[in-house]
SEDO-334075 format. One record per residue (C-alpha): x, y, z. Coordinates in steps of 0.5 Angstrom, whole numbers. Example, Ala and Ser with C-alpha at 12.3 -4.5 7.8 and 13.67 -1.06 7.14 Angstrom:
+-------+-------+-------+
:    xx :    yy :    zz :
+-------+-------+-------+
:    25 :    -9 :    16 :
:    27 :    -2 :    14 :
+-------+-------+-------+
//
This chain:
+-------+-------+-------+
:    xx :    yy :    zz :
+-------+-------+-------+
:    19 :   -56 :  -160 :
:    14 :   -53 :  -154 :
:    18 :   -48 :  -151 :
:    12 :   -46 :  -145 :
:    15 :   -54 :  -142 :
:     7 :   -56 :  -141 :
:     9 :   -62 :  -146 :
:    14 :   -64 :  -139 :
:     8 :   -64 :  -134 :
:     7 :   -70 :  -130 :
:     0 :   -71 :  -126 :
:     3 :   -74 :  -120 :
:     0 :   -76 :  -114 :
:     2 :   -74 :  -105 :
:    -1 :   -78 :   -99 :
:    -2 :   -72 :   -93 :
:     0 :   -76 :   -87 :
:    -5 :   -72 :   -82 :
:   -12 :   -68 :   -83 :
:    -6 :   -62 :   -80 :
:    -1 :   -64 :   -86 :
:    -7 :   -65 :   -92 :
:   -10 :   -58 :   -89 :
:    -3 :   -54 :   -90 :
:    -2 :   -57 :   -97 :
:    -8 :   -54 :   -99 :
:    -7 :   -47 :   -96 :
:     0 :   -47 :   -98 :
:     2 :   -53 :  -102 :
:     7 :   -58 :  -102 :
:    13 :   -55 :   -97 :
:    20 :   -56 :  -102 :
:    24 :   -51 :   -97 :
:    30 :   -55 :   -94 :
:    27 :   -54 :   -86 :
:    25 :   -58 :   -81 :
:    18 :   -60 :   -84 :
:    20 :   -62 :   -90 :
:    21 :   -70 :   -92 :
:    28 :   -74 :   -91 :
:    27 :   -79 :   -96 :
:    31 :   -84 :  -100 :
:    32 :   -79 :  -106 :
:    34 :   -73 :  -101 :
:    31 :   -66 :   -98 :
:    25 :   -64 :  -101 :
:    16 :   -65 :  -103 :
:    14 :   -72 :  -106 :
:    10 :   -75 :  -111 :
:     9 :   -80 :  -114 :
:     8 :   -82 :  -121 :
:     2 :   -86 :  -119 :
:    -4 :   -86 :  -114 :
:    -2 :   -94 :  -111 :
:     5 :   -92 :  -110 :
:     3 :   -86 :  -106 :
:    -2 :   -89 :  -103 :
:     3 :   -94 :  -100 :
:     6 :   -88 :   -95 :
:    -1 :   -88 :   -92 :
:    -1 :   -90 :   -85 :
:    -4 :   -98 :   -86 :
:    -9 :   -98 :   -81 :
:   -12 :   -92 :   -85 :
:   -10 :   -87 :   -79 :
:   -16 :   -84 :   -75 :
:   -23 :   -86 :   -78 :
:   -19 :   -89 :   -84 :
:   -19 :   -83 :   -87 :
:   -13 :   -82 :   -92 :
:   -11 :   -75 :   -95 :
:    -9 :   -77 :  -103 :
:    -7 :   -70 :  -107 :
:    -8 :   -69 :  -115 :
:     0 :   -66 :  -116 :
:     1 :   -63 :  -123 :
:     9 :   -64 :  -123 :
:    13 :   -60 :  -127 :
:    20 :   -62 :  -127 :
:    27 :   -60 :  -131 :
:    28 :   -62 :  -138 :
:    34 :   -67 :  -135 :
:    33 :   -70 :  -129 :
:    38 :   -73 :  -123 :
:    37 :   -79 :  -119 :
:    37 :   -77 :  -112 :
:    41 :   -78 :  -106 :
:    39 :   -80 :   -98 :
:    41 :   -74 :   -94 :
:    43 :   -70 :  -100 :
:    39 :   -63 :  -101 :
:    39 :   -62 :  -110 :
:    39 :   -56 :  -113 :
:    34 :   -59 :  -118 :
:    29 :   -64 :  -118 :
:    32 :   -71 :  -118 :
:    28 :   -78 :  -118 :
:    29 :   -85 :  -116 :
:    30 :   -87 :  -124 :
:    32 :   -82 :  -129 :
:    29 :   -86 :  -135 :
:    22 :   -88 :  -132 :
:    22 :   -85 :  -125 :
:    16 :   -87 :  -121 :
:    18 :   -82 :  -116 :
:    20 :   -75 :  -116 :
:    23 :   -71 :  -110 :
:    22 :   -63 :  -112 :
:    26 :   -57 :  -108 :
:    22 :   -51 :  -112 :
:    15 :   -51 :  -109 :
:    13 :   -47 :  -116 :
:    14 :   -53 :  -120 :
:     8 :   -56 :  -116 :
:     1 :   -56 :  -116 :
:    -4 :   -59 :  -113 :
+-------+-------+-------+
//
């Protein structure tokens, strides 16, 4: 067994909603704290990443935003070994996902588990 957890590292994707959000991600990483600036999506409150770039891209403004620019980040993610299914409006104590057996989207509460 790989005790370092390296085998659990996942390549994931995150779409920033604006140039300002992209700048903040580059400076501070994806926010996972439980505050007003954190996503409140269908799997709970935290920092979201998708396992497929197309899924992350689906969250972009359909008009392409100002000038048609999109800000897609490749993110190395380290989910816990055992996942739970997230719940809307809830703040989980650990990483949750849309599906525990074959996740397409993760919601992280620990920013240290994401690197972009």
